[in-house]
C-alpha positions as CSV (number, residue, x, y, z in Angstrom):
1,X,112.8,-14.6,-128.1
2,X,112.8,-11.2,-129.7
3,X,116.1,-9.4,-130.5
4,X,115.9,-5.6,-130.1
5,X,117.9,-2.6,-130.9
6,X,118.6,-0.1,-128.1
7,X,116.0,2.3,-129.7
8,X,113.4,-0.5,-129.6
9,X,114.2,-1.3,-126.0
10,X,114.0,2.4,-125.1
11,X,110.5,2.5,-126.6
12,X,109.5,-0.6,-124.5
13,X,110.7,1.1,-121.4
14,X,108.9,4.3,-122.2
15,X,105.6,2.7,-123.1
16,X,105.7,0.6,-119.9
17,X,106.3,3.7,-117.8
18,X,103.6,5.7,-119.5
19,X,101.2,2.7,-118.9
20,X,101.7,3.3,-115.1
21,X,104.8,1.5,-114.1
22,X,107.2,3.9,-112.4
23,X,110.7,4.0,-113.7
24,X,112.1,3.1,-110.3
25,X,110.1,-0.2,-110.2
26,X,111.6,-1.2,-113.6
27,X,115.0,-0.4,-112.2
28,X,114.3,-2.4,-109.0
29,X,113.2,-5.4,-111.1
30,X,116.4,-5.2,-113.2
31,X,118.5,-4.9,-110.1
32,X,116.7,-7.9,-108.4
33,X,117.3,-10.1,-111.4
34,X,120.9,-9.0,-111.6
35,X,121.4,-9.8,-107.9
36,X,119.7,-13.2,-108.2
37,X,122.0,-14.1,-111.1
38,X,125.1,-12.8,-109.1
39,X,124.0,-15.2,-106.3
40,X,123.7,-18.1,-108.7
41,X,127.2,-17.4,-110.0
42,X,128.5,-17.2,-106.4
43,X,127.0,-20.4,-105.4
44,X,128.3,-22.1,-108.5
45,X,131.9,-20.7,-108.4
46,X,132.5,-20.0,-104.7
47,X,130.5,-22.5,-102.7
48,X,133.1,-22.8,-100.0
49,X,132.9,-19.1,-99.1
50,X,130.4,-17.5,-96.8
51,X,128.5,-14.5,-98.0
52,X,130.4,-12.1,-95.7
53,X,133.8,-13.3,-97.0
54,X,133.1,-12.6,-100.6
55,X,134.2,-9.4,-102.1
56,X,131.9,-7.9,-104.8
57,X,132.9,-4.8,-106.7
58,X,130.2,-3.0,-108.6
59,X,131.4,-0.6,-111.3
60,X,128.8,2.1,-111.6
61,X,128.3,4.7,-114.4
62,X,126.0,7.7,-114.2
63,X,123.2,6.4,-116.5
64,X,120.4,4.0,-115.8
65,X,122.8,1.1,-116.2
66,X,124.6,2.4,-113.2
67,X,121.3,2.8,-111.4
68,X,120.6,-0.9,-111.9
69,X,124.0,-1.6,-110.4
70,X,123.4,0.7,-107.3
71,X,120.0,-0.9,-106.6
72,X,121.7,-4.5,-106.9
73,X,124.3,-3.4,-104.4
74,X,121.6,-2.6,-101.9
75,X,119.8,-5.8,-102.5
76,X,123.0,-7.9,-102.2
77,X,123.9,-6.0,-99.0
78,X,120.5,-6.9,-97.5
79,X,121.1,-10.6,-98.4
80,X,124.3,-10.7,-96.3
81,X,126.9,-9.9,-98.9
82,X,129.5,-7.1,-98.8
83,X,129.4,-5.3,-102.1
84,X,131.4,-2.2,-102.7
85,X,130.5,0.5,-105.2
86,X,133.1,2.2,-107.5
87,X,131.5,5.2,-109.2
88,X,132.9,6.3,-112.5
89,X,131.5,9.8,-111.9
90,X,131.1,12.2,-108.9
91,X,128.1,11.4,-106.8
92,X,126.7,14.8,-107.5
93,X,126.4,13.9,-111.2
94,X,123.9,11.2,-110.5
95,X,120.4,12.3,-111.3
96,X,116.8,11.1,-110.7
97,X,116.3,7.5,-109.8
98,X,120.1,6.9,-110.0
99,X,120.7,9.4,-107.4
100,X,117.9,7.9,-105.2
101,X,119.3,4.4,-105.5
102,X,122.8,5.7,-104.6
103,X,121.3,7.3,-101.4
104,X,119.4,4.0,-100.6
105,X,122.7,2.0,-101.1
106,X,124.6,4.2,-98.7
107,X,121.7,4.1,-96.2
108,X,121.9,0.3,-96.2
109,X,125.6,0.4,-95.4
110,X,127.2,-0.2,-98.9
111,X,130.7,1.1,-99.0
112,X,131.5,3.4,-101.9
113,X,134.5,4.8,-103.8
114,X,134.9,7.4,-106.5
115,X,137.3,6.3,-109.3
116,X,138.8,9.7,-109.7
117,X,139.7,9.8,-106.0
118,X,141.7,6.5,-106.2
119,X,145.2,6.1,-107.2
120,X,145.7,3.5,-110.0
121,X,147.3,0.9,-107.7
122,X,144.4,1.4,-105.2
123,X,141.8,0.8,-107.8
124,X,143.6,-2.2,-109.2
125,X,143.9,-3.7,-105.8
126,X,140.2,-3.4,-105.2
127,X,139.5,-5.1,-108.5
128,X,142.2,-7.7,-108.1
129,X,140.9,-8.7,-104.7
130,X,137.4,-9.0,-105.8
131,X,135.7,-12.4,-106.3
132,X,133.0,-10.9,-108.6
133,X,132.7,-7.7,-110.6
134,X,129.4,-6.4,-111.6
135,X,129.8,-4.2,-114.6
136,X,127.1,-1.4,-114.6
137,X,129.2,1.3,-116.3
138,X,127.5,1.7,-119.7
139,X,124.3,0.4,-121.2
140,X,123.3,-0.5,-124.8
141,X,122.9,3.0,-126.1
142,X,126.6,4.0,-126.7
143,X,127.5,4.8,-130.3
144,X,131.0,6.4,-130.3
145,X,134.4,5.6,-128.7
146,X,134.7,5.3,-125.0
147,X,136.1,8.3,-123.2
148,X,136.7,9.8,-119.8
149,X,136.8,7.8,-116.5
150,X,134.9,4.9,-118.0
151,X,137.6,4.4,-120.6
152,X,140.2,4.6,-118.0
153,X,138.5,2.0,-115.8
154,X,138.3,-0.5,-118.6
155,X,141.7,0.1,-120.0
156,X,143.3,-0.3,-116.5
157,X,141.5,-3.6,-115.8
158,X,142.2,-4.9,-119.3
159,X,145.9,-3.8,-119.5
160,X,147.1,-4.0,-115.9
161,X,145.5,-7.1,-114.6
162,X,146.9,-10.4,-115.9
163,X,143.9,-12.2,-114.4
164,X,140.5,-10.6,-114.2
165,X,137.9,-11.6,-111.7
166,X,134.6,-13.2,-112.8
167,X,132.5,-10.5,-114.4
168,X,128.8,-10.1,-114.6
169,X,127.6,-7.4,-117.0
170,X,124.3,-5.5,-116.4
171,X,122.4,-5.5,-119.8
172,X,125.5,-5.6,-122.1
173,X,129.2,-5.5,-121.4
174,X,130.4,-2.0,-121.3
175,X,132.1,-1.0,-124.5
176,X,129.8,-3.1,-126.8
177,X,127.6,-1.1,-129.1
178,X,124.1,-2.6,-128.6
179,X,123.0,-1.8,-132.2
180,X,125.6,-4.0,-134.0
181,X,128.0,-5.7,-131.6
182,X,131.0,-3.6,-132.6
183,X,133.5,-2.6,-129.9
184,X,133.8,1.1,-128.9
185,X,137.6,1.0,-128.8
186,X,137.7,-1.4,-125.9
187,X,135.3,-3.5,-123.8
188,X,135.1,-5.2,-120.4
189,X,134.7,-8.9,-121.3
190,X,131.9,-10.6,-119.3
191,X,131.6,-14.2,-118.1
192,X,127.9,-13.6,-117.6
193,X,125.4,-11.0,-118.9
194,X,122.1,-10.2,-117.3
195,X,120.2,-8.5,-120.1
196,X,116.8,-6.8,-119.6
197,X,113.6,-8.0,-121.1
198,X,114.9,-9.3,-124.5
199,X,118.2,-10.0,-126.3
200,X,120.1,-7.0,-127.8
201,X,121.6,-7.2,-131.2
202,X,125.0,-6.4,-129.9
203,X,125.0,-9.5,-127.6
204,X,124.4,-11.9,-130.5
205,X,126.4,-10.4,-133.3
206,X,130.2,-10.6,-133.4
207,X,132.5,-9.4,-132.0
208,X,130.2,-8.5,-129.1
209,X,129.0,-12.0,-128.8
210,X,132.6,-13.1,-127.9
211,X,132.5,-10.6,-124.9
212,X,129.0,-11.5,-123.5
213,X,129.6,-14.8,-121.9
214,X,126.5,-16.7,-120.7
215,X,123.5,-14.5,-121.3
216,X,120.4,-14.5,-119.0
217,X,117.3,-12.6,-119.9
218,X,115.8,-10.8,-117.0
219,X,112.0,-10.3,-116.7
220,X,111.5,-6.7,-115.5
221,X,107.7,-6.5,-116.0
222,X,107.6,-5.4,-119.6
223,X,104.7,-7.1,-121.3
224,X,105.6,-9.6,-124.1
225,X,103.1,-7.8,-126.4
226,X,105.1,-4.5,-125.9
227,X,108.3,-6.1,-126.9
228,X,106.8,-7.7,-130.0
229,X,105.1,-4.5,-131.1
230,X,108.3,-2.6,-130.9
231,X,110.5,-5.3,-132.3
232,X,111.1,-5.9,-136.0
233,X,110.4,-9.7,-136.2
234,X,114.0,-10.5,-135.5
235,X,114.4,-13.4,-133.1
236,X,117.2,-15.5,-131.4
237,X,116.9,-19.2,-132.5
238,X,117.7,-21.3,-129.5
239,X,116.8,-24.7,-127.9
240,X,113.3,-23.9,-127.1
241,X,112.5,-22.7,-130.6
242,X,114.1,-25.9,-131.9
243,X,112.1,-28.1,-129.6
244,X,108.9,-26.5,-130.8
245,X,109.7,-27.2,-134.5
246,X,111.3,-30.7,-134.5
247,X,109.1,-32.7,-137.0
248,X,107.1,-35.5,-135.3
249,X,107.6,-39.0,-136.8
250,X,104.6,-41.3,-137.0
251,X,105.2,-44.8,-135.6
252,X,103.4,-46.3,-138.7
253,X,105.4,-44.1,-141.2
254,X,107.4,-45.5,-144.1
255,X,110.3,-44.0,-146.1
256,X,107.9,-42.2,-148.3
257,X,106.3,-40.5,-145.3
258,X,109.6,-38.9,-144.3
259,X,110.4,-37.4,-147.7
260,X,112.3,-38.1,-150.9
261,X,115.3,-35.9,-151.6
262,X,117.3,-35.5,-154.7
263,X,120.8,-34.0,-154.3
264,X,122.4,-32.6,-157.5
265,X,126.1,-32.5,-156.5
266,X,129.7,-33.5,-157.3
267,X,132.2,-33.4,-160.1
268,X,135.5,-34.8,-160.9
269,X,137.8,-34.1,-158.0
270,X,134.9,-33.0,-155.7
271,X,133.4,-36.3,-154.6
272,X,133.4,-35.6,-150.9
273,X,130.8,-32.7,-151.0
274,X,127.9,-34.9,-152.3
275,X,128.7,-37.6,-149.8
276,X,128.6,-35.2,-146.9
277,X,125.2,-33.7,-148.1
278,X,123.5,-37.0,-148.8
279,X,124.7,-38.6,-145.6
280,X,123.6,-35.6,-143.5
281,X,120.2,-35.7,-145.1
282,X,119.9,-39.4,-144.1
283,X,121.1,-38.7,-140.6
284,X,118.4,-36.0,-140.4
285,X,115.5,-38.1,-141.1
286,X,114.9,-38.1,-144.8
287,X,113.2,-41.3,-146.0
288,X,115.0,-41.7,-149.3
289,X,117.9,-39.8,-150.7
290,X,119.0,-39.8,-154.4
291,X,122.4,-38.5,-155.5
292,X,122.3,-37.1,-159.0
293,X,125.9,-36.7,-160.1
294,X,128.3,-36.8,-163.0
295,X,128.3,-40.1,-164.7
296,X,132.2,-40.3,-164.4
297,X,132.0,-40.2,-160.6
298,X,128.6,-41.8,-159.8
299,X,130.0,-45.3,-159.2
300,X,132.7,-44.0,-156.9
301,X,130.3,-42.0,-154.7
302,X,127.5,-44.5,-154.6
303,X,129.7,-47.3,-153.4
304,X,130.7,-45.2,-150.4
305,X,127.2,-44.8,-149.1
306,X,125.1,-47.9,-149.5
307,X,121.9,-46.1,-148.4
308,X,122.0,-43.5,-151.1
309,X,120.5,-44.2,-154.5
310,X,123.0,-43.1,-157.2
311,X,121.7,-41.6,-160.5
312,X,124.3,-40.8,-163.2
313,X,123.8,-37.7,-165.2
314,X,125.1,-36.6,-168.6
315,X,128.5,-34.9,-168.1
316,X,131.4,-33.4,-169.8
317,X,134.9,-33.8,-168.5
318,X,133.6,-34.8,-165.1
319,X,131.1,-31.9,-164.8
320,X,127.4,-32.3,-165.1
321,X,126.3,-31.0,-168.4
322,X,123.4,-28.7,-169.2
323,X,122.1,-31.5,-171.5
324,X,121.2,-33.4,-168.3
325,X,118.3,-31.1,-167.6
326,X,115.8,-33.4,-169.4
327,X,116.9,-36.2,-167.1
328,X,116.6,-34.0,-164.0
329,X,113.2,-32.7,-165.0
330,X,111.9,-36.3,-165.4
331,X,113.4,-37.4,-162.2
332,X,112.0,-34.4,-160.3
333,X,108.5,-35.9,-160.6
334,X,109.4,-38.7,-158.1
335,X,110.9,-36.6,-155.3
336,X,109.7,-33.9,-152.9
337,X,112.6,-31.5,-153.4
338,X,116.0,-30.8,-155.0
339,X,119.1,-29.6,-153.3
340,X,121.8,-28.5,-155.7
341,X,125.3,-27.1,-155.4
342,X,127.8,-29.0,-153.3
343,X,131.0,-29.8,-155.3
344,X,129.3,-29.1,-158.7
345,X,132.2,-27.1,-160.0
346,X,132.3,-23.8,-161.9
347,X,131.6,-23.9,-165.6
348,X,129.3,-22.5,-168.3
349,X,127.6,-26.0,-168.2
350,X,126.5,-25.6,-164.6
351,X,125.4,-22.0,-165.3
352,X,123.2,-23.1,-168.1
353,X,121.9,-26.1,-166.2
354,X,120.9,-23.9,-163.2
355,X,119.2,-21.4,-165.5
356,X,117.1,-24.2,-167.0
357,X,116.2,-25.5,-163.5
358,X,115.1,-22.1,-162.2
359,X,113.1,-21.4,-165.4
360,X,111.3,-24.7,-165.7
361,X,110.8,-26.5,-162.4
362,X,108.3,-25.8,-159.6
363,X,109.3,-28.1,-156.7
364,X,111.1,-26.8,-153.6
365,X,114.7,-26.0,-154.4
366,X,117.8,-25.6,-152.2
367,X,120.7,-23.9,-153.8
368,X,124.2,-24.0,-152.2
369,X,127.8,-23.4,-153.1
370,X,128.4,-23.7,-156.8
371,X,124.7,-23.5,-157.6
372,X,124.6,-20.1,-155.9
373,X,127.9,-19.0,-157.6
374,X,126.4,-20.0,-161.0
375,X,123.5,-17.5,-160.8
376,X,124.1,-14.6,-163.1
377,X,120.5,-13.4,-163.5
378,X,118.9,-12.6,-160.1
379,X,115.5,-12.2,-161.8
380,X,115.4,-16.0,-162.1
381,X,115.2,-16.2,-158.4
382,X,112.4,-13.8,-158.2
383,X,110.4,-15.6,-160.9
384,X,110.9,-19.1,-159.6
385,X,107.6,-20.8,-159.3
386,X,108.5,-23.0,-156.3
387,X,109.8,-22.5,-152.8
388,X,113.5,-21.5,-152.8
389,X,116.2,-21.6,-150.2
390,X,119.6,-20.1,-150.8
391,X,122.5,-20.9,-148.4
392,X,125.5,-18.5,-149.3
393,X,128.5,-17.8,-147.2
394,X,129.7,-14.1,-147.2
395,X,131.9,-14.7,-150.2
396,X,129.1,-16.2,-152.2
397,X,126.8,-13.4,-151.0
398,X,129.3,-10.9,-152.3
399,X,129.1,-12.5,-155.7
400,X,125.4,-12.3,-155.7
401,X,125.1,-8.7,-154.5
402,X,128.3,-6.9,-155.7
403,X,128.9,-5.9,-152.1
404,X,132.2,-6.5,-150.3
405,X,132.5,-9.3,-147.8
406,X,133.2,-6.6,-145.1
407,X,130.1,-4.8,-146.0
408,X,128.1,-7.9,-145.7
409,X,129.5,-9.0,-142.3
410,X,129.1,-5.4,-141.0
411,X,125.3,-5.6,-141.8
412,X,124.5,-9.2,-141.8
413,X,120.9,-8.8,-140.7
414,X,119.9,-6.0,-143.2
415,X,121.7,-7.7,-146.1
416,X,120.0,-11.0,-145.5
417,X,116.6,-9.5,-145.0
418,X,116.8,-7.1,-148.0
419,X,117.9,-9.9,-150.4
420,X,115.2,-12.3,-149.2
421,X,112.5,-9.7,-149.5
422,X,113.6,-8.4,-152.9
423,X,114.0,-11.8,-154.6
424,X,111.3,-13.6,-152.6
425,X,113.6,-16.4,-151.2
426,X,114.4,-17.8,-147.8
427,X,118.1,-17.1,-147.2
428,X,120.6,-18.6,-144.9
429,X,123.5,-16.1,-144.6
430,X,126.1,-18.4,-143.2
431,X,129.1,-17.5,-141.0
432,X,129.6,-16.4,-137.3
433,X,126.1,-15.5,-136.2
434,X,124.2,-17.1,-139.1
435,X,121.1,-15.2,-140.2
436,X,118.1,-17.0,-141.5
437,X,115.7,-14.6,-143.4
438,X,112.3,-15.0,-144.9
439,X,110.8,-13.1,-147.8
440,X,108.2,-11.6,-145.4
441,X,110.7,-9.9,-143.1
442,X,110.9,-12.6,-140.4
443,X,114.5,-13.4,-139.4
444,X,116.5,-15.4,-136.9
445,X,119.9,-15.1,-135.4
446,X,121.3,-18.5,-134.7
447,X,122.7,-19.1,-131.2
448,X,124.5,-22.5,-131.7
449,X,127.8,-23.5,-133.2
450,X,131.5,-23.1,-132.6
451,X,134.6,-21.9,-134.5
452,X,135.7,-25.6,-135.2
453,X,132.8,-25.6,-137.8
454,X,134.8,-23.2,-140.0
455,X,136.1,-26.2,-142.0
456,X,135.7,-27.5,-145.5
457,X,132.5,-29.4,-146.0
458,X,130.6,-27.9,-143.1
459,X,128.2,-26.2,-145.5
460,X,127.6,-29.3,-147.5
461,X,126.4,-30.9,-144.2
462,X,124.0,-28.0,-143.6
463,X,122.5,-28.4,-147.0
464,X,121.7,-32.0,-146.3
465,X,120.1,-31.2,-143.0
466,X,118.0,-28.4,-144.6
467,X,116.8,-30.8,-147.4
468,X,115.9,-33.6,-144.9
469,X,113.7,-31.2,-142.8
470,X,112.0,-29.6,-145.8
471,X,111.2,-33.2,-147.1
472,X,109.5,-34.0,-143.8
473,X,106.9,-31.3,-144.4
474,X,108.3,-28.2,-142.7
475,X,108.0,-24.7,-144.2
476,X,111.1,-23.5,-146.1
477,X,111.8,-20.8,-143.5
478,X,111.3,-22.9,-140.4
479,X,113.3,-25.8,-142.0
480,X,116.2,-23.5,-142.8
481,X,116.3,-21.9,-139.3
482,X,116.0,-25.3,-137.6
483,X,118.6,-26.8,-139.7
484,X,121.1,-24.1,-138.9
485,X,120.5,-24.6,-135.1
486,X,120.8,-28.5,-135.3
487,X,123.9,-28.2,-137.5
488,X,125.4,-25.8,-134.8
489,X,124.5,-28.1,-132.0
490,X,126.1,-31.1,-133.7
491,X,129.2,-29.0,-134.2
492,X,129.3,-28.2,-130.5
493,X,129.1,-31.9,-129.6
494,X,131.8,-32.7,-132.2
495,X,134.1,-30.0,-130.7
496,X,133.6,-31.3,-127.2
497,X,134.7,-34.7,-128.4
498,X,137.3,-33.7,-130.9
499,X,138.3,-30.1,-130.1
500,X,137.7,-27.0,-132.3
501,X,141.1,-27.6,-133.9
502,X,140.5,-31.2,-135.0
503,X,136.9,-31.0,-135.9
504,X,136.1,-32.0,-139.6
505,X,132.8,-31.8,-141.4
506,X,132.1,-35.6,-141.0
507,X,132.3,-35.2,-137.3
508,X,129.3,-32.9,-137.4
509,X,127.4,-35.7,-139.1
510,X,128.6,-38.3,-136.6
511,X,127.1,-36.1,-133.8
512,X,123.7,-35.4,-135.3
513,X,122.5,-38.5,-133.4
514,X,123.3,-36.8,-130.1
515,X,121.2,-33.7,-131.2
516,X,118.3,-35.8,-132.2
517,X,118.4,-37.8,-129.0
518,X,118.3,-34.5,-127.1
519,X,114.9,-33.7,-128.6
520,X,113.3,-37.2,-128.7
């Protein structure tokens, strides 16, 4: 599913109107979809209450978002509910289709209030006694800080009510900037969001994502081709995308059919990382996994995972030495790809080794953690002859680019895309709202995961999953995007079992089986 900016969405609206669809019909479709979702919420949350007993408060701004709310109020009234409109502006300030939908709402018996005519306690009592709020104050196009009556409405609800009623946002929670997910001073947190035609960036990027609740995309009649043509090849990666990409396993396959992976990882004092990566690769379908690690720790790591083939490499003081490259090059001829980085440690030996690998090998290569940190010459990435996947977190990305972590997190999509394009790599920029970017401009925002996954070793697990999928014949970009999603889903299952507080990286591996069962 495409992810649009407010400007892209506005172009979709305009082109649809110019093609012959009246604006009021687009608004009617948006309102109908919002009303249908409101009914679903009501039936789920208030099944014991009759329609006429439920109290619905619809907060209405003067823009088209408010127009959607006004039309939804009329529809809900005609379905037997008793919605009430609270206008953030004077009725005379409503224009065009918004004014028409206000008139139609009144004609159908919807009760209305104007916020500026209400005392604070009167307004708060209306909200407090509501079963469901429909937030139609502001749309996706805001850029600056909230002001005026809209700010007062949101501030009073947030600061004066200890318990807020269930809230359904129209298109985006008021106060979230649709372009980037930042908060315009304050926002009205939603339990559900009915967003029109396509995801908006602000719904999927943090902190906006925390305020959007469960998101439902409402079909309002804009053609998929229009959305695609006006988008920029950024999509949300969810369950359907994953189902379409899961590699098929042949019943007559053998371990060679499902890929041979070499993981270069580990150092003295860092034996856990290679175990997590190799086990994750095995739990993700790889046929055969080799662990190439420092000779001093090879026996210790191999004995902990009987299914992994241990290969000792030349090392110095517990760190793989640059002299081991000859062994690695020879070994690379018997595997489908190499994943390097987890627990390698930081040293000039690792820097020299990675330089030799990037200059001389051609097979697919996944670089994580210390392998990423060891890169001092970015031209080596651009000139690498094979497929290349990098998996940095924001700190590692800062080392690569010279940007600050804050700059990276404030511009995750652009940073990931620009780097992938410039250096011709596939990039997984890890973190809250992980971005997977291809060198040709395609990109995904991941929709799975939880905060419990912010734990040591989680990235090592992801590396193993990426390696296994790539070994099973997927393209680098699709393997990276699918791995991120599966990793996140396993984390969700782990958190449900252990809690976000108690979750550790091995729990993610233990729950990969539940994810795979979901797609079998």
